[in-house]
Every structure is written in C-alpha cells, then in structure tokens.
ZAPA-355311 format. One line per 5 residues: number of its first residue (from 1); for each residue y, x, z of N, C-alpha, C, CB. Coordinates in steps of 0.05 Angstrom, whole numbers. Glycine has a CB too. Layout:
NUM> Y/X/Z/Y/X/Z/Y/X/Z/Y/X/Z | ...
end
This chain:
1> 401/-283/-279/409/-276/-254/421/-306/-240/431/-251/-256 | 405/-310/-219/413/-331/-207/438/-331/-191/394/-337/-193 | 451/-356/-180/473/-354/-167/470/-339/-145/482/-376/-162 | 450/-343/-125/448/-321/-100/447/-291/-109/419/-326/-82 | 435/-285/-131/433/-258/-138/456/-253/-147/414/-251/-155
6> 474/-266/-155/502/-255/-169/524/-252/-140/516/-282/-197 | 518/-272/-124/535/-270/-100/527/-247/-85/534/-295/-82 | 496/-243/-78/490/-220/-63/502/-194/-77/459/-218/-59 | 500/-189/-109/509/-164/-126/537/-162/-121/504/-167/-159 | 557/-181/-118/585/-179/-108/588/-173/-81/599/-202/-112
11> 575/-183/-62/578/-172/-39/572/-143/-34/564/-185/-26 | 550/-135/-50/541/-105/-45/512/-110/-33/563/-86/-23 | 502/-138/-31/477/-141/-18/455/-140/-35/476/-163/-6 | 457/-126/-57/435/-126/-81/410/-113/-65/445/-105/-110 | 390/-125/-72/364/-112/-61/356/-90/-72/342/-129/-62
16> 347/-71/-52/341/-42/-63/318/-45/-79/334/-18/-41 | 313/-31/-96/287/-27/-116/267/-5/-104/296/-17/-148 | 245/-10/-102/229/6/-84/200/12/-102/223/-13/-53 | 187/30/-112/166/42/-125/148/42/-102/171/69/-140 | 127/29/-101/104/32/-78/78/38/-97/99/0/-58
21> 57/58/-94/35/60/-99/10/47/-79/35/86/-103 | -2/32/-93/-25/26/-76/-47/34/-83/-30/3/-73 | -58/50/-64/-83/65/-68/-108/60/-51/-76/91/-64 | -132/68/-58/-153/64/-40/-183/65/-54/-147/38/-27 | -199/69/-45/-227/64/-60/-232/37/-73/-250/69/-40
26> -246/35/-94/-252/9/-108/-266/-8/-90/-267/12/-133 | -263/-34/-89/-272/-53/-73/-259/-54/-45/-298/-50/-71 | -235/-36/-36/-229/-40/-10/-206/-65/-7/-219/-12/1 | -195/-79/-28/-181/-104/-26/-152/-99/-36/-182/-117/4 | -144/-73/-52/-119/-74/-57/-106/-93/-75/-114/-53/-65
31> -118/-102/-95/-108/-123/-112/-104/-148/-95/-128/-129/-136 | -121/-154/-73/-123/-182/-58/-103/-175/-39/-153/-193/-43 | -94/-153/-32/-70/-155/-8/-47/-155/-28/-67/-126/18 | -46/-145/-56/-19/-146/-68/-10/-180/-75/-22/-126/-97 | -40/-190/-82/-33/-213/-89/-26/-235/-73/-49/-219/-102
36> -32/-231/-42/-27/-246/-22/2/-240/-16/-45/-243/1 | 15/-218/-20/44/-208/-22/58/-224/-35/48/-185/-33 | 50/-232/-58/71/-242/-78/70/-273/-70/63/-236/-112 | 96/-285/-81/103/-314/-76/79/-329/-84/129/-324/-93 | 73/-352/-67/50/-369/-72/47/-381/-102/51/-391/-52
41> 70/-385/-111/68/-400/-138/58/-371/-160/107/-418/-149 | 64/-348/-153/53/-329/-170/27/-313/-166/72/-313/-171 | 12/-325/-144/-15/-316/-139/-32/-326/-154/-23/-320/-115 | -56/-309/-159/-72/-317/-175/-103/-323/-162/-70/-297/-196 | -119/-346/-174/-144/-347/-159/-164/-325/-158/-158/-367/-167
46> -168/-317/-182/-193/-296/-180/-180/-272/-186/-218/-301/-201 | -190/-251/-165/-184/-227/-167/-206/-209/-181/-176/-220/-142 | -204/-198/-200/-217/-177/-214/-214/-147/-205/-209/-180/-241 | -238/-131/-212/-231/-105/-212/-209/-93/-226/-249/-93/-218 | -194/-74/-215/-172/-67/-231/-175/-43/-249/-151/-62/-214
51> -172/-47/-273/-183/-22/-293/-158/-7/-300/-200/-33/-322 | -158/18/-295/-134/37/-296/-115/30/-270/-116/33/-327 | -93/10/-278/-80/4/-257/-63/-23/-271/-64/30/-244 | -45/-36/-250/-32/-56/-252/-10/-59/-243/-42/-72/-246 | 17/-71/-247/41/-73/-244/49/-95/-230/52/-70/-265
56> 56/-99/-203/63/-126/-192/85/-124/-179/45/-139/-176 | 101/-147/-173/126/-144/-158/127/-163/-139/149/-145/-174 | 136/-164/-119/146/-177/-95/168/-172/-79/129/-177/-81 | 184/-192/-66/210/-181/-51/203/-191/-22/243/-194/-64 | 229/-177/-7/231/-181/23/258/-192/23/227/-153/42
61> 268/-194/47/298/-202/48/317/-181/34/309/-207/80 | 308/-159/35/328/-128/28/315/-115/7/331/-103/56 | 289/-113/2/282/-98/-19/262/-112/-41/270/-74/-8 | 263/-98/-64/247/-114/-86/225/-89/-90/268/-124/-118 | 198/-98/-90/182/-77/-88/172/-81/-118/160/-77/-63
66> 161/-61/-131/148/-56/-155/124/-45/-147/164/-39/-173 | 97/-51/-144/77/-42/-136/55/-34/-158/70/-59/-119 | 50/-10/-158/29/6/-176/2/1/-164/34/39/-177 | -11/-18/-173/-46/-24/-161/-63/-3/-180/-61/-64/-168 | -67/14/-167/-82/34/-180/-112/31/-177/-74/58/-170
71> -130/30/-199/-159/24/-195/-169/50/-174/-177/22/-229 | -187/37/-163/-202/60/-141/-230/69/-149/-206/47/-108 | -231/58/-171/-260/67/-184/-262/93/-190/-269/55/-210 | -281/113/-187/-283/141/-187/-264/155/-213/-315/147/-189 | -274/144/-235/-266/151/-260/-237/147/-269/-281/138/-276
76> -224/128/-252/-198/128/-257/-181/141/-230/-191/97/-263 | -188/148/-212/-176/160/-190/-156/188/-200/-202/168/-170 | -168/197/-222/-146/221/-230/-123/212/-239/-155/240/-251 | -120/185/-247/-94/174/-253/-73/171/-235/-96/151/-261 | -81/170/-209/-63/163/-187/-43/184/-185/-76/160/-161
81> -45/215/-195/-32/236/-190/-8/234/-206/-48/258/-195 | -9/219/-229/14/210/-247/37/200/-238/6/193/-264 | 32/180/-220/56/164/-203/63/171/-180/51/138/-197 | 50/196/-170/62/206/-148/92/212/-143/50/225/-143 | 101/224/-162/129/236/-160/150/212/-157/137/255/-187
86> 142/190/-175/163/163/-174/159/146/-148/157/141/-203 | 142/151/-134/129/133/-110/153/131/-87/99/149/-95 | 161/116/-76/178/119/-50/166/111/-26/202/103/-50 | 141/99/-29/123/95/-10/90/92/-19/134/73/4 | 75/91/-4/48/88/-8/34/69/9/37/112/-7
91> 17/50/-6/-3/35/15/-34/50/8/-5/-3/8 | -42/53/25/-68/64/25/-87/44/38/-69/92/40 | -110/32/25/-123/9/36/-153/21/35/-118/-21/19 | -166/13/64/-191/25/70/-208/2/74/-192/45/93 | -229/-2/66/-250/-22/72/-264/-17/102/-272/-22/47
96> -257/-30/115/-265/-21/147/-291/-27/146/-249/-38/174 | -309/-44/132/-335/-49/134/-351/-34/117/-339/-74/129 | -337/-11/108/-355/3/89/-357/34/105/-340/4/55 | -370/33/121/-379/64/136/-384/85/122/-401/65/151 | -404/76/102/-413/100/85/-392/117/71/-430/91/64
101> -371/98/62/-350/117/50/-325/125/59/-344/108/29 | -329/124/81/-305/135/98/-296/165/96/-311/131/128 | -317/178/89/-317/207/80/-301/207/55/-346/219/74 | -310/193/38/-298/193/11/-265/182/14/-317/172/-12 | -262/160/22/-234/152/30/-216/175/43/-236/127/51
106> -231/190/61/-214/217/73/-210/237/54/-229/232/97 | -233/245/32/-223/259/14/-203/254/-4/-240/265/4 | -205/232/-14/-181/223/-29/-159/218/-18/-184/204/-41 | -151/215/6/-126/220/22/-115/246/25/-130/212/46 | -141/263/31/-131/295/32/-120/306/-1/-163/317/43
111> -131/292/-19/-123/301/-48/-99/296/-50/-137/289/-71 | -92/268/-40/-64/259/-44/-42/273/-24/-64/226/-40 | -50/278/-1/-32/296/20/-28/323/8/-46/301/50 | -44/333/-3/-42/363/-11/-31/368/-43/-74/376/-7 | -22/343/-54/-12/344/-82/16/355/-81/-13/316/-95
116> 23/370/-103/55/380/-98/73/358/-97/67/400/-122 | 69/333/-114/82/317/-112/87/297/-88/77/310/-130 | 70/300/-69/71/288/-44/70/308/-16/47/269/-46 | 59/329/-25/57/348/2/84/350/14/47/380/-5 | 108/355/2/135/367/12/154/347/15/147/388/-7
121> 141/324/11/160/294/16/154/278/39/156/272/-8 | 175/267/52/172/249/75/167/222/71/195/250/91 | 146/212/51/140/186/39/123/168/59/123/191/12 | 135/152/65/120/136/85/98/121/72/139/116/99 | 74/125/90/46/114/81/36/92/101/25/138/80
126> 34/72/88/22/42/103/-6/54/97/30/4/86 | -25/46/123/-56/44/118/-58/14/125/-76/65/139 | -75/4/110/-88/-29/120/-116/-15/118/-83/-63/95 | -126/-26/148/-161/-23/147/-162/-53/143/-181/-8/180 | -173/-58/119/-176/-82/109/-208/-94/113/-167/-79/81
131> -211/-119/112/-230/-134/114/-244/-137/143/-247/-125/95 | -224/-137/161/-230/-141/189/-241/-164/198/-208/-139/203 | -243/-184/181/-260/-205/184/-294/-200/183/-251/-224/163 | -302/-178/173/-330/-176/173/-339/-170/202/-340/-155/153 | -364/-181/201/-379/-174/226/-379/-146/234/-407/-183/223
136> -390/-126/219/-389/-103/233/-371/-81/220/-416/-95/238 | -342/-92/216/-316/-76/211/-313/-59/237/-287/-98/206 | -299/-35/229/-290/-15/249/-259/-24/255/-294/18/238 | -255/-19/283/-227/-27/284/-210/-8/273/-219/-33/311 | -184/-14/270/-163/3/259/-157/29/272/-140/-10/259
141> -164/32/299/-166/57/312/-187/71/310/-163/56/334 | -215/61/301/-235/81/291/-233/89/258/-264/69/298 | -220/71/248/-212/78/221/-196/102/221/-198/57/208 | -177/100/235/-153/122/237/-169/144/242/-129/119/261 | -186/142/264/-202/170/277/-221/181/250/-227/161/309
146> -238/165/236/-253/176/218/-242/190/200/-266/160/208 | -218/178/189/-204/190/163/-182/214/173/-187/164/146 | -179/215/200/-165/237/207/-135/231/209/-170/258/189 | -124/211/210/-96/202/209/-79/212/225/-93/179/212 | -91/224/247/-75/242/266/-63/273/258/-95/248/289
151> -74/277/236/-74/301/223/-45/303/209/-99/303/203 | -38/278/200/-15/271/185/14/274/204/-20/242/174 | 27/295/207/47/304/223/70/301/202/41/332/236 | 72/304/185/100/306/166/111/284/151/96/325/144 | 95/260/153/105/243/139/98/213/166/88/243/104
156> 112/195/158/118/171/178/87/152/165/158/151/171 | 73/144/183/53/130/176/49/109/201/30/149/169 | 30/93/187/23/65/205/-2/50/194/49/40/203 | -16/46/214/-45/31/202/-45/7/221/-79/52/203 | -57/-18/204/-53/-44/211/-81/-51/197/-25/-59/201
161> -94/-65/217/-120/-85/212/-111/-104/195/-134/-99/237 | -124/-113/176/-117/-135/159/-147/-145/147/-94/-125/134 | -138/-168/142/-158/-189/125/-142/-199/99/-167/-218/145 | -143/-191/81/-126/-193/57/-135/-221/42/-131/-166/37 | -159/-233/49/-162/-259/41/-143/-280/54/-189/-265/45
166> -138/-279/85/-122/-297/102/-93/-288/101/-133/-297/133 | -88/-261/98/-62/-249/104/-56/-240/126/-44/-263/102 | -74/-244/146/-72/-226/173/-69/-203/168/-94/-226/192 | -45/-191/187/-40/-164/187/-24/-153/167/-62/-152/186 | -22/-172/144/-8/-159/124/24/-155/130/-13/-175/100
171> 33/-184/139/63/-184/146/71/-158/163/69/-211/162 | 55/-153/186/58/-131/205/67/-101/188/29/-129/222 | 50/-99/172/47/-74/156/67/-71/138/23/-71/142 | 75/-92/124/103/-95/106/127/-94/119/106/-119/92 | 133/-104/141/151/-100/154/159/-71/168/147/-117/169
176> 136/-60/173/136/-30/182/146/-13/160/107/-20/191 | 132/-20/136/143/-3/112/171/-12/105/124/-7/85 | 177/-32/105/210/-41/96/226/-24/119/219/-82/100 | 217/-25/143/236/-8/161/238/21/151/227/-7/192 | 215/30/144/216/61/137/227/67/114/189/74/136
181> 230/48/94/242/50/67/270/46/76/231/27/44 | 284/32/94/311/21/91/321/48/112/317/-17/103 | 303/62/126/312/83/143/315/107/125/292/88/166 | 301/111/102/310/133/87/336/133/70/288/139/71 | 342/157/68/369/162/55/363/154/22/380/197/60
186> 386/138/13/386/124/-16/392/149/-34/410/98/-21
end
C-alpha cells in the first residue's frame, strides 16, 4: 500500500470497490472500452475477442472498479447470469454501426432486465452506443429507440455515444456511472 493509500485509509477516504459487468454482443467494443479506461501504462495494443470473460481493474478519484468483461459471443452469453448477483453496475455496449443485430442486442437486454438477480434491483446501467466514428453509425438517440431504453422505468440508465478507439464519450459515461454508484446506499 502506497503512502497516499495509507493516508486516504486513515482519513476514511478509501476508494469504494465496485463490481461492474460489461456486457454486449460480440464485436461491440467492450474490451476496447475497458482497455481505454485503464491507465495508459496498463493498456494493451492488440485487443482480441474475449473468450468466456476477463477481469480488469481501473480507478477514479473515489471508486475502484473491478470490471468483468464478458464475452458477447452467442455460446458464452449464458455465462452472464452467473455474475448478475454480485454486480453493482452494468455497462452495456452496443455497436451503433451494426443495424442488423439491434434486435439481438434488445433481446439480450430484455433477458438481462428480466433475470431475477437484476429485475428487482435498482442497479445503474450505462449504455455505450459505440463506434460513432463509423460513417453509417446510428445516433445514440436512434440506438436508444431501437433497443427500447424508454421501457426501463425502474433503474437509472444513461446512454452515451462513444468511440472506444479515441476514448470519445467514455469519460462522460463513466462520470455518470460514478455519480450513480456514489448516490447508492452502501
């Protein structure tokens, strides 16, 4: 433990640890987003498709995030539900350029929202409408409409247009998520 961590701990300013699930279809940019949120020294150059899941960590000024980056490939999506109970927040990434799979993304979101470990909890969900740099990408408003985010009445949610390669939109989303988590009862 470093000097600043010890001082923060003594003053009661220790970072709160938060478990976050990062979900979305394969090739939506989940791992790239998480990679961009890590400190520059911890980032990897080549992102490969996640098999099963991976665990990554990053921190903000007041929170320490443990992110479970779940594979979005169809054969691994059934693993998601094993992590719902321990999640204190969810990041759901949507490829805004993949119009053909918006229905699949909506179906996976519905499965998530109706699962017993999520349904009755007021868990914040951050949506990234990713790949906004693509010429034919849908706006975050259009993505929201297509996957029916207006139906979510019992959980705080936010959608942020993003480009995981440049980091555009990521900070706004993480700040919203951090505010939601801090406002939750510990």
